[in-house]
N, C-alpha and C positions, 0 to 999 in steps of 0.2 A: 460695704457695711463695716463699721468699726465694731470691735469687740468691746464688751463692758470694761475690760482691763485697760484698753487704750484710752477710752473716754475718761476713766478715773484718773489716769496719769496726766492727761491733758488738763483736767480740772485742777489737779494738784499744782501743776505748773502755773496756771493762772492765779490760783490762791497765793502761791509763793511770791509772784510778782506784785500782786496787790498788797500783800503783807509787807514786802520790802519797801514799798513806797507809801505805806499808810502813816508812818510817823512823820510829823512836820519837819524834823531836822533831816530825815532821809530824803524827803522830797526837795528840800532846800539844797541838800548836797547834790542830788541828781541834777537839779537846775544849774547849780554852780559848775558842775563838770561839763554840762552842755554849753554853757556860756563862755567858758575859758578852759584851755588845757592846763590845768593846774597841778602843781606838786602837792603832796600831802600837807606840807607845812603851810603853803599858801591857802589851801582850802580850809585847814583847821583854824587859821587865824581869821580868815574872811567870815567864817560861820560861827566863830566863837564856841567851838566844840572842844571837849577834852579829847586827848588822843584815843582813849578807850571808846568814847562815843563815835569818833570818826571811823576807826578801824572796824568797829562792830557794824555800823551802818554800811560802810563801803563793802565789807565782806558779803552782806546780804545782796547788795546791788551786783556784785561780781558773780556770786553764785547763781543768780537767776539770769545772767547773760546780758545785763543792761550796760555794764561798765567793764572796761579792761584797762590794764596798765601797759603803757608803751613808752619806752625811753624815759622812765622815772616820772611820767605824767599819767594822770587818769583821763581817759577819753571814753565817749560813748561808743558802744559797738553798733553795728548796722541795725540790730534789733533794738538797741537802746534809742537810736535816732527815730525809729518808727514809733516807739512808745512815747518818746518826748513830743513828737508831732501830734500824736493822739491827745496827750495831756494839754498841749497848747490849744488844740481845737476844742477840747472840752471846756477849757477856761473861757474861750471866746464865746462858745455857745451859752455858757452859764451867764456871762455878762449880757449877751443879747436877750436871753430869756428874762433876766431881771429888769432890763430896760423896757422890754415889751410889757411885762407885768405891771411895772410902774406907770407906763403911759396908758395902759388900759384902765387902771384904777382912777386916773385923773379925768377920764372922759365922762361927761355928764349926759345922761339921756333924759330927754323931756318926755313925759308921759302925757298921752292924750286920753280922752275918755274911751277910745277904741282899742286901747292896748290890753284890756282885760278880757 
């Protein structure tokens, strides 16, 4: 059984991760790191961020254990790869749901006198 204190700290960790990824440019930065092992200059120019925006968002990603720096390049940690995979699955699920919702709205049902 977990103590209340441990549960609170785990909840704070989750909140910190969600907060770090909640900004559009942070999520784009996380995706860019996952797609290529880039240096800070490459990522800054690719995402059209100011240096302050870049380092602020990258600092949050590093603090919550999603990204680390290795040989002057930013890479996903093992934990970051798991979170990236979850995000990709969430995106696919969302697309599937929207397609399913759209296809269900296009189905016509014929009513007969016995339907009521």
